[in-house]
N, C-alpha and C positions, 0 to 999 in steps of 0.2 A: 388739504393742499389745493391751491387755486392756480390754474394755468392760464396764461395769456398767449394765444396763438394767432396765426394769420386768419383762422376761421372767424375771428371776432371783428374783422376789418374788411373794408374794400381793398382789393389787391390788384396788382398787375403782374404779369409773368416776368421772371428774372431774364434780363437780356442774355442771349445765348443758352439759356437754361429754362425754358418756359414751364417745365414741370414744377419749378419752385416758385410759390407765390410770395410776392413782396407787399407788405402792408403799405397803404398810402397814407402819408402824414399822420402817423399814429400817436404823436406826442401827447396831446391833451387827453385823448381817450385812455391811453396807457396810464397816465397819472391818476385819472379818476378811478380806473379799475384797481390800481394798487391801493388807493386810499379806501375804496369800498371793501377790499379784502382784509386790510389792516394786518398784514403778515408779520410774523415774528422775524423772519429772515427772507431775503430776496436772492434768488439764484437766476442768473442770466445765462441762457443756454446757447445763444448764437450771437454773431456779430452783425446780424441784419438790421433792418429798420426797427423792429420791435426791441432788439437788444440795445440799439443806440438810444431809443427813447427811454427805456428803463434805466440805462446807465446815466443819461443826462438828468433824469429825475433824482436818482440817488445821490449823484455827485453834488447837485445844486442844493440838496437838503441835508447833506452830510449823513446819509443813511448807509450803513455798511451793506455790502453785497458780495456774493461770490460769482465767479464765471466759470465756464468750461471751454476747453479748446478741443472741439470735435473734428474740425476739418482744416486741412492745410490750404486755406484760401490763397495765401501768397503763391503757392505752387500752381493752384488751379488757374489763377489769374495770369500767371506767367505763361502757362500752356496755351492760353487764348490770345494774349496781347503782347507777350514778351516783356512785360513790365519787370524790372529787376526785383529779385527776391528781397533785396535790402529795403526797397520802398514798401513792399507788402508787409514785411515784418516790423517796419517802423510804425505802421498803422496798428499792427497787432499789439505792440508795446503800449501805444497810446490807449487802445481800448481796454486792455486788461490791467494797465498800471494801477488804477485805484482799487481794484478788486482785493478783498481780504485774502483770497487764494484762487488760483487758476487750476481747476481740476482737470487732470489729464489721465489717460487710460493706462499708459505704459511708461517704463523707464526710458525707452528710446525717444519717445516724444518729449518727455521731461528734459532729457539731455539736449535735444534739438532746440527747444524753447530757451533754455539757459544759454545756449550758444548765441542766440539772437537777442539776448539781454532781458528775457522774461524770467524773473527769479522767484516770484511769489507763487510757487507751484506746489500742488498737493496731489496725491494719487487718488483716482477714482476709477477702479476697474469696471469692466462691463460684465453683465450676466446674461444668461439665456433662459428662456422659458422651457424647461426640460419636460414639462407636461405636453406642450404643443409640439416642440421639435424633438422627435423620437424616431427610432427605427420602425419600419413597417414592412413586413413581408409582402403585403399586398401592393405596396407602392413600387416594388421592384418590377412589377409588370407594366408600369406606366408607359415606358418607352418600347415595350415589346421585348421579345427574347432575342431578336436578331440585331445585328449591327451593334454589338457590344465590343468593348466597354463604352460606357457613357461618361464623357468628361463635361462637367457642368460649371458654368459661371452664373452667379446671382449678384445683381447690383445695378447701379445706374449705368446706362449705356452712354458713356460720355468719354471725351478724349482723355481726360485725366486718369481714367481707370485703366488705360493701357490694354484694352481688350484685344487689340490687334495682335499683341504679343502671344496671346493664347490662340487666337483663331488662325494664326500663321503656322502653328505647330503641325508637324507631320505625325499624326497620332492615329492609331487604329480605332475602329468603331465610329462613334459620332460625337459631335460637339453640340451642346445645348446652351443657349443664353436666355436667362430669365431676368426680365426687367425692362424698363423703358428709359428713354432719354434722347437727347438731341442728336446722337450719332447713329440712331437706329436705322434710318433709311440708308445712310451711307454704307453701313456694315452689311445690311441685307443685300445690297447690290454687289458688294465686293466679295461676299462669302455666301453664294447661293446654296451651298451644301450644308450650311449650319441651320439648326432649328432655333428660331427666335420665337419664344412663347409670349412675349409681352410680360407685363407685371403680374405677379402672383402674390396671394396674401393668405394668411392664416393656415388652415390645414392643407389647403391646396399647395401652398409654398413648401410646407414641411414634406409633403409627398414627393415633390420634385427633388428636394435634397436627398431624401431616403432612396429615391429611385436611381440616383447616380452612382457610378463606381468610384469616381474621384472628383473632388471639388477643386477647381483651378482658380487661383486668386492672383491675377497678374499685376495688380496695382503696385506702384512704387511710392505712392504718396499718402496712403491712408494712415490715419492716426491710430487705428485699432483694427477694424475689420470685423464687425460683429457677425457678419455672414460666415466667417471662419468658425466661430463658436457654434452657430446654428447648424452648419454642416456636420461638425463633429458630434453634436448632440444627436443628430439623426444617424450616426454611425458611419458617416462618409469621410474617408481620409482626405487630406489636403495636400496640394502641391502649390508652392509659392516661391517667390524670390526671398532671399535672406535679408530683408529690409525691416526697418521699424514698422511695427504693426504685426505682421505674421511672425516675425522673429520674437517679439515680446509675448505674443499670445501663446505660441507653441513652444518656443525655446528648444530644449533638448528632448521634449516629450516625444515618444515614438508613435505619434498619431499623424504625422505629416512629414513631407520631405521639402526642405528649403534648399534651393540650389540656384546658382546663376544660370544654369541650363534648365529652363522650365520644362522642356520636353523630357529630359532625364528625370526630373522630379515627378512629373505626372505619371510616367511609366513605373517608376519605383514605388509610388504610392499605392499602386494596384495590389501590392503584396501586404499591405498593412491590415491586420485583423479589425473588422468593424466593431467588435465588442470593446476593443481597447479605445476606440474613438468615442464611443458612447460613454464609457466610464470617465473620460476626460471632460466631456460635456457636462456630466452630472456634477463634477467637482467645481464647475464654474457657473452655478445657478445665480438667480437674482438676489438671494439672501446676502451673499457676501458683498455684492455691489451696493445694496441698500445700506448695509452697516458702514461701509467706507464713506458713503455720501453723508450720512448722519454724523459720523465722527468729524467730518470736515466742517459741519455747521455748529458743533458743540461749543466752540469758544465764543460764540456770539452772545452779546447782551441782548436778550429777547424782549426787553422792555423798550422797544423802539417807538418813538413818537412820530406820527404822521400828521403834519399840519394840513389844514384845509387849503385847497388851491386858492381860495379867496382870502385866506388869512395872511396878512402881511407879517413878515418877521419883525420882532421887536428890535428897535435900534440898539446897537451895542452901547453899553455904558461908557461914559467918557471919563477922562482924567486918570488918576493914579490907579483906581481899581481896574480900569480897562487894560492898562499896561501890565498889571500883574496877572 
């Protein structure tokens, strides 16, 4: 497998979201990298500059590809600019229209995309590294024994994540926010009693999940919410709104509480046994996700021809044969 990421390019920060790097004019280099890799199939992960460059390359040369819908960019853009959702989803239809299939994580997101006219949809669920994300008795001491219970949020600290809905809750114990983003300074000023740790990674991140009593997921716009699975794999029950994403991940499983009253959900989740959450996480590891992804690629003709950038296409034959 060969990946093309912003690390391969000069980048600029994304406007209003500087933590996200955007590749500068990647078209020619993306084309050269694809041809050097000579892949059997091409999967486009995002709708950013690299995704646009790869899409343009494939469409121009009639090379099949798949895409994925990970992020509700129309909703995110609307939250920042008030641009109507219909305009954002028109762009989504344009970008994903030529794709052999648009991979989505849940039934709820599939239904939403079909509502907006994106019909070439296939399922690709998410998985969690259950060797990394696991319960830890030692981690329970991370926040100390006092000021319990601990209610935790992990993710981007940005307006579309609806974090204020969590931080406004009247809950016992303490609230902890793990992550970074453009709303960090604003929320720190507004909620001085909340612990903001900044971004955490690897084993350190897993310890923060395992140290919490409840993981609170206030987002209304996520297409899945991998952090929900990571928390459950660490044995931490979940409280969230009953919306696409958490509803599709958890469903009726007794490992979380989904309720329009997020405070009630967070308090009720305290009573969920942690071993039940761990078992749910184990059932959603990466093996299942990988199998689904490969199944979505299986129908492809893998004998793809990649012409050189300097190679001109042969002119189409003329006359009767061309018409036929």
